[in-house]
KOLKOLTOR-176577 format. One record per residue (C-alpha): residue number from 0; x, y, z. Coordinates in Angstrom, 3 decimals. Last residue first. Example, Ala and Ser with C-alpha at 12.3 -4.5 7.8 and 13.67 -1.06 7.14 Angstrom:
<pt><fivo>1</fivo><c1>13.670</c1><c2>-1.060</c2><c3>7.140</c3></pt>
<pt><fivo>0</fivo><c1>12.300</c1><c2>-4.500</c2><c3>7.800</c3></pt>
//
This chain:
<pt><fivo>140</fivo><c1>85.779</c1><c2>-77.253</c2><c3>29.331</c3></pt>
<pt><fivo>139</fivo><c1>86.680</c1><c2>-80.247</c2><c3>31.557</c3></pt>
<pt><fivo>138</fivo><c1>84.290</c1><c2>-82.462</c2><c3>33.004</c3></pt>
<pt><fivo>137</fivo><c1>85.153</c1><c2>-84.078</c2><c3>36.033</c3></pt>
<pt><fivo>136</fivo><c1>84.686</c1><c2>-87.726</c2><c3>36.084</c3></pt>
<pt><fivo>135</fivo><c1>82.341</c1><c2>-89.280</c2><c3>38.484</c3></pt>
<pt><fivo>134</fivo><c1>83.071</c1><c2>-93.056</c2><c3>38.645</c3></pt>
<pt><fivo>133</fivo><c1>81.831</c1><c2>-95.258</c2><c3>41.415</c3></pt>
<pt><fivo>132</fivo><c1>81.685</c1><c2>-98.813</c2><c3>40.962</c3></pt>
<pt><fivo>131</fivo><c1>78.495</c1><c2>-100.696</c2><c3>40.784</c3></pt>
<pt><fivo>130</fivo><c1>77.865</c1><c2>-104.304</c2><c3>41.683</c3></pt>
<pt><fivo>129</fivo><c1>74.660</c1><c2>-105.892</c2><c3>40.810</c3></pt>
<pt><fivo>128</fivo><c1>73.165</c1><c2>-109.014</c2><c3>42.718</c3></pt>
<pt><fivo>127</fivo><c1>70.173</c1><c2>-110.807</c2><c3>41.625</c3></pt>
<pt><fivo>126</fivo><c1>67.444</c1><c2>-113.244</c2><c3>42.539</c3></pt>
<pt><fivo>125</fivo><c1>68.572</c1><c2>-113.711</c2><c3>46.135</c3></pt>
<pt><fivo>124</fivo><c1>69.199</c1><c2>-117.330</c2><c3>47.105</c3></pt>
<pt><fivo>123</fivo><c1>70.500</c1><c2>-116.092</c2><c3>50.524</c3></pt>
<pt><fivo>122</fivo><c1>73.913</c1><c2>-117.813</c2><c3>49.578</c3></pt>
<pt><fivo>121</fivo><c1>74.186</c1><c2>-116.240</c2><c3>46.291</c3></pt>
<pt><fivo>120</fivo><c1>73.269</c1><c2>-112.673</c2><c3>47.340</c3></pt>
<pt><fivo>119</fivo><c1>75.393</c1><c2>-113.173</c2><c3>50.769</c3></pt>
<pt><fivo>118</fivo><c1>78.629</c1><c2>-114.323</c2><c3>48.681</c3></pt>
<pt><fivo>117</fivo><c1>78.244</c1><c2>-111.357</c2><c3>46.276</c3></pt>
<pt><fivo>116</fivo><c1>78.242</c1><c2>-108.833</c2><c3>49.144</c3></pt>
<pt><fivo>115</fivo><c1>80.978</c1><c2>-110.786</c2><c3>50.972</c3></pt>
<pt><fivo>114</fivo><c1>83.323</c1><c2>-110.377</c2><c3>47.977</c3></pt>
<pt><fivo>113</fivo><c1>82.147</c1><c2>-106.857</c2><c3>47.049</c3></pt>
<pt><fivo>112</fivo><c1>83.707</c1><c2>-105.303</c2><c3>50.217</c3></pt>
<pt><fivo>111</fivo><c1>87.077</c1><c2>-106.172</c2><c3>48.653</c3></pt>
<pt><fivo>110</fivo><c1>86.554</c1><c2>-103.482</c2><c3>46.152</c3></pt>
<pt><fivo>109</fivo><c1>85.778</c1><c2>-100.831</c2><c3>48.397</c3></pt>
<pt><fivo>108</fivo><c1>84.673</c1><c2>-97.878</c2><c3>45.849</c3></pt>
<pt><fivo>107</fivo><c1>81.383</c1><c2>-99.438</c2><c3>46.723</c3></pt>
<pt><fivo>106</fivo><c1>77.737</c1><c2>-99.571</c2><c3>45.237</c3></pt>
<pt><fivo>105</fivo><c1>76.628</c1><c2>-103.018</c2><c3>45.938</c3></pt>
<pt><fivo>104</fivo><c1>72.833</c1><c2>-103.618</c2><c3>44.810</c3></pt>
<pt><fivo>103</fivo><c1>71.453</c1><c2>-106.918</c2><c3>46.400</c3></pt>
<pt><fivo>102</fivo><c1>68.081</c1><c2>-107.959</c2><c3>44.881</c3></pt>
<pt><fivo>101</fivo><c1>65.264</c1><c2>-110.338</c2><c3>46.372</c3></pt>
<pt><fivo>100</fivo><c1>66.479</c1><c2>-109.505</c2><c3>49.871</c3></pt>
<pt><fivo>99</fivo><c1>67.338</c1><c2>-112.449</c2><c3>52.386</c3></pt>
<pt><fivo>98</fivo><c1>67.076</c1><c2>-110.769</c2><c3>55.853</c3></pt>
<pt><fivo>97</fivo><c1>70.428</c1><c2>-110.056</c2><c3>57.506</c3></pt>
<pt><fivo>96</fivo><c1>72.129</c1><c2>-111.645</c2><c3>60.467</c3></pt>
<pt><fivo>95</fivo><c1>74.305</c1><c2>-114.207</c2><c3>58.183</c3></pt>
<pt><fivo>94</fivo><c1>75.728</c1><c2>-110.902</c2><c3>56.461</c3></pt>
<pt><fivo>93</fivo><c1>76.936</c1><c2>-108.977</c2><c3>59.185</c3></pt>
<pt><fivo>92</fivo><c1>80.088</c1><c2>-110.895</c2><c3>59.872</c3></pt>
<pt><fivo>91</fivo><c1>81.283</c1><c2>-110.907</c2><c3>56.082</c3></pt>
<pt><fivo>90</fivo><c1>80.064</c1><c2>-107.168</c2><c3>56.068</c3></pt>
<pt><fivo>89</fivo><c1>82.478</c1><c2>-106.526</c2><c3>59.094</c3></pt>
<pt><fivo>88</fivo><c1>85.169</c1><c2>-108.081</c2><c3>57.653</c3></pt>
<pt><fivo>87</fivo><c1>84.974</c1><c2>-106.329</c2><c3>54.350</c3></pt>
<pt><fivo>86</fivo><c1>84.878</c1><c2>-102.913</c2><c3>56.396</c3></pt>
<pt><fivo>85</fivo><c1>87.774</c1><c2>-103.990</c2><c3>58.635</c3></pt>
<pt><fivo>84</fivo><c1>89.725</c1><c2>-105.051</c2><c3>55.498</c3></pt>
<pt><fivo>83</fivo><c1>89.307</c1><c2>-101.620</c2><c3>53.532</c3></pt>
<pt><fivo>82</fivo><c1>90.251</c1><c2>-99.710</c2><c3>56.792</c3></pt>
<pt><fivo>81</fivo><c1>93.312</c1><c2>-101.572</c2><c3>57.283</c3></pt>
<pt><fivo>80</fivo><c1>94.219</c1><c2>-101.174</c2><c3>53.625</c3></pt>
<pt><fivo>79</fivo><c1>93.938</c1><c2>-97.462</c2><c3>54.184</c3></pt>
<pt><fivo>78</fivo><c1>96.261</c1><c2>-97.860</c2><c3>57.255</c3></pt>
<pt><fivo>77</fivo><c1>98.632</c1><c2>-99.746</c2><c3>55.275</c3></pt>
<pt><fivo>76</fivo><c1>98.589</c1><c2>-97.401</c2><c3>52.675</c3></pt>
<pt><fivo>75</fivo><c1>99.330</c1><c2>-94.262</c2><c3>54.969</c3></pt>
<pt><fivo>74</fivo><c1>97.627</c1><c2>-91.908</c2><c3>56.837</c3></pt>
<pt><fivo>73</fivo><c1>94.223</c1><c2>-92.798</c2><c3>55.734</c3></pt>
<pt><fivo>72</fivo><c1>92.904</c1><c2>-94.476</c2><c3>58.556</c3></pt>
<pt><fivo>71</fivo><c1>89.413</c1><c2>-95.324</c2><c3>59.917</c3></pt>
<pt><fivo>70</fivo><c1>88.779</c1><c2>-98.494</c2><c3>61.632</c3></pt>
<pt><fivo>69</fivo><c1>85.217</c1><c2>-99.336</c2><c3>60.623</c3></pt>
<pt><fivo>68</fivo><c1>81.961</c1><c2>-100.483</c2><c3>62.481</c3></pt>
<pt><fivo>67</fivo><c1>78.921</c1><c2>-101.208</c2><c3>60.601</c3></pt>
<pt><fivo>66</fivo><c1>75.799</c1><c2>-99.455</c2><c3>60.382</c3></pt>
<pt><fivo>65</fivo><c1>72.640</c1><c2>-101.103</c2><c3>59.402</c3></pt>
<pt><fivo>64</fivo><c1>70.298</c1><c2>-98.429</c2><c3>57.788</c3></pt>
<pt><fivo>63</fivo><c1>66.430</c1><c2>-98.540</c2><c3>57.729</c3></pt>
<pt><fivo>62</fivo><c1>65.064</c1><c2>-95.943</c2><c3>55.191</c3></pt>
<pt><fivo>61</fivo><c1>62.420</c1><c2>-93.389</c2><c3>56.437</c3></pt>
<pt><fivo>60</fivo><c1>64.623</c1><c2>-90.268</c2><c3>55.989</c3></pt>
<pt><fivo>59</fivo><c1>67.553</c1><c2>-91.965</c2><c3>57.585</c3></pt>
<pt><fivo>58</fivo><c1>66.272</c1><c2>-94.816</c2><c3>60.155</c3></pt>
<pt><fivo>57</fivo><c1>69.211</c1><c2>-96.313</c2><c3>62.470</c3></pt>
<pt><fivo>56</fivo><c1>70.997</c1><c2>-99.613</c2><c3>63.411</c3></pt>
<pt><fivo>55</fivo><c1>74.043</c1><c2>-100.368</c2><c3>65.118</c3></pt>
<pt><fivo>54</fivo><c1>77.069</c1><c2>-102.262</c2><c3>64.681</c3></pt>
<pt><fivo>53</fivo><c1>79.615</c1><c2>-102.427</c2><c3>67.294</c3></pt>
<pt><fivo>52</fivo><c1>82.850</c1><c2>-100.397</c2><c3>67.876</c3></pt>
<pt><fivo>51</fivo><c1>81.683</c1><c2>-96.969</c2><c3>66.899</c3></pt>
<pt><fivo>50</fivo><c1>83.784</c1><c2>-94.008</c2><c3>66.503</c3></pt>
<pt><fivo>49</fivo><c1>82.899</c1><c2>-90.267</c2><c3>66.183</c3></pt>
<pt><fivo>48</fivo><c1>81.036</c1><c2>-88.605</c2><c3>63.629</c3></pt>
<pt><fivo>47</fivo><c1>83.717</c1><c2>-86.383</c2><c3>62.487</c3></pt>
<pt><fivo>46</fivo><c1>85.692</c1><c2>-88.880</c2><c3>60.788</c3></pt>
<pt><fivo>45</fivo><c1>86.682</c1><c2>-86.562</c2><c3>57.817</c3></pt>
<pt><fivo>44</fivo><c1>85.579</c1><c2>-86.915</c2><c3>54.252</c3></pt>
<pt><fivo>43</fivo><c1>84.132</c1><c2>-89.295</c2><c3>54.922</c3></pt>
<pt><fivo>42</fivo><c1>83.736</c1><c2>-91.415</c2><c3>57.831</c3></pt>
<pt><fivo>41</fivo><c1>79.899</c1><c2>-92.474</c2><c3>58.936</c3></pt>
<pt><fivo>40</fivo><c1>79.664</c1><c2>-96.093</c2><c3>60.037</c3></pt>
<pt><fivo>39</fivo><c1>79.885</c1><c2>-98.126</c2><c3>57.289</c3></pt>
<pt><fivo>38</fivo><c1>76.811</c1><c2>-99.029</c2><c3>55.223</c3></pt>
<pt><fivo>37</fivo><c1>74.188</c1><c2>-101.800</c2><c3>54.811</c3></pt>
<pt><fivo>36</fivo><c1>70.945</c1><c2>-100.089</c2><c3>53.706</c3></pt>
<pt><fivo>35</fivo><c1>67.584</c1><c2>-101.860</c2><c3>53.484</c3></pt>
<pt><fivo>34</fivo><c1>64.865</c1><c2>-100.713</c2><c3>51.035</c3></pt>
<pt><fivo>33</fivo><c1>61.247</c1><c2>-102.425</c2><c3>50.736</c3></pt>
<pt><fivo>32</fivo><c1>60.153</c1><c2>-101.416</c2><c3>47.430</c3></pt>
<pt><fivo>31</fivo><c1>57.039</c1><c2>-99.144</c2><c3>46.540</c3></pt>
<pt><fivo>30</fivo><c1>58.440</c1><c2>-96.563</c2><c3>44.173</c3></pt>
<pt><fivo>29</fivo><c1>59.018</c1><c2>-94.026</c2><c3>46.976</c3></pt>
<pt><fivo>28</fivo><c1>61.297</c1><c2>-96.790</c2><c3>48.570</c3></pt>
<pt><fivo>27</fivo><c1>63.345</c1><c2>-96.826</c2><c3>45.292</c3></pt>
<pt><fivo>26</fivo><c1>63.581</c1><c2>-93.288</c2><c3>45.318</c3></pt>
<pt><fivo>25</fivo><c1>64.544</c1><c2>-93.253</c2><c3>49.084</c3></pt>
<pt><fivo>24</fivo><c1>67.535</c1><c2>-95.736</c2><c3>48.286</c3></pt>
<pt><fivo>23</fivo><c1>68.681</c1><c2>-94.019</c2><c3>45.338</c3></pt>
<pt><fivo>22</fivo><c1>68.686</c1><c2>-90.273</c2><c3>46.943</c3></pt>
<pt><fivo>21</fivo><c1>70.830</c1><c2>-91.670</c2><c3>49.844</c3></pt>
<pt><fivo>20</fivo><c1>73.011</c1><c2>-93.845</c2><c3>47.527</c3></pt>
<pt><fivo>19</fivo><c1>74.025</c1><c2>-90.308</c2><c3>45.672</c3></pt>
<pt><fivo>18</fivo><c1>74.740</c1><c2>-88.474</c2><c3>48.692</c3></pt>
<pt><fivo>17</fivo><c1>76.833</c1><c2>-91.174</c2><c3>49.978</c3></pt>
<pt><fivo>16</fivo><c1>78.599</c1><c2>-91.940</c2><c3>46.749</c3></pt>
<pt><fivo>15</fivo><c1>81.007</c1><c2>-88.974</c2><c3>47.162</c3></pt>
<pt><fivo>14</fivo><c1>80.277</c1><c2>-86.096</c2><c3>49.402</c3></pt>
<pt><fivo>13</fivo><c1>78.253</c1><c2>-84.940</c2><c3>52.342</c3></pt>
<pt><fivo>12</fivo><c1>78.267</c1><c2>-87.938</c2><c3>54.461</c3></pt>
<pt><fivo>11</fivo><c1>74.902</c1><c2>-88.082</c2><c3>56.281</c3></pt>
<pt><fivo>10</fivo><c1>73.940</c1><c2>-90.306</c2><c3>54.445</c3></pt>
<pt><fivo>9</fivo><c1>75.773</c1><c2>-93.116</c2><c3>52.977</c3></pt>
<pt><fivo>8</fivo><c1>79.228</c1><c2>-94.382</c2><c3>52.135</c3></pt>
<pt><fivo>7</fivo><c1>80.772</c1><c2>-97.966</c2><c3>51.821</c3></pt>
<pt><fivo>6</fivo><c1>77.268</c1><c2>-98.979</c2><c3>50.231</c3></pt>
<pt><fivo>5</fivo><c1>75.287</c1><c2>-102.186</c2><c3>50.570</c3></pt>
<pt><fivo>4</fivo><c1>71.670</c1><c2>-101.470</c2><c3>49.081</c3></pt>
<pt><fivo>3</fivo><c1>69.528</c1><c2>-104.366</c2><c3>49.938</c3></pt>
<pt><fivo>2</fivo><c1>66.271</c1><c2>-104.335</c2><c3>48.076</c3></pt>
<pt><fivo>1</fivo><c1>63.006</c1><c2>-106.516</c2><c3>48.885</c3></pt>
<pt><fivo>0</fivo><c1>60.823</c1><c2>-106.198</c2><c3>45.954</c3></pt>
//
């Protein structure tokens, strides 16, 4: 099965959904699925990987990844909204260039990014689209 994982964060980012997305995509590939990841340029928890203005492709642990540019900003609510909007825009522009998967899995703390994900799944005649929101509560004892 051809699976596209659309994730705001992905390896090498050390925390949040990035490591989980990496483990999940490698596990699906190990089970014989063809996995492609669409993610923002690494930027969390700090934008320590530089800045990219154009999309680029890489392979991480055998998984092909399309990285999309992101205008990072966390200093204010306006900067954060701009960051979210640039990711949703980059996804919208990239979607027509992607192969049609059998299933699209969207793992995203970025709710606006679900709109282009769902449009790509429906427009490309994918068999399914699953949106997953991250939620990792801290256990208290």
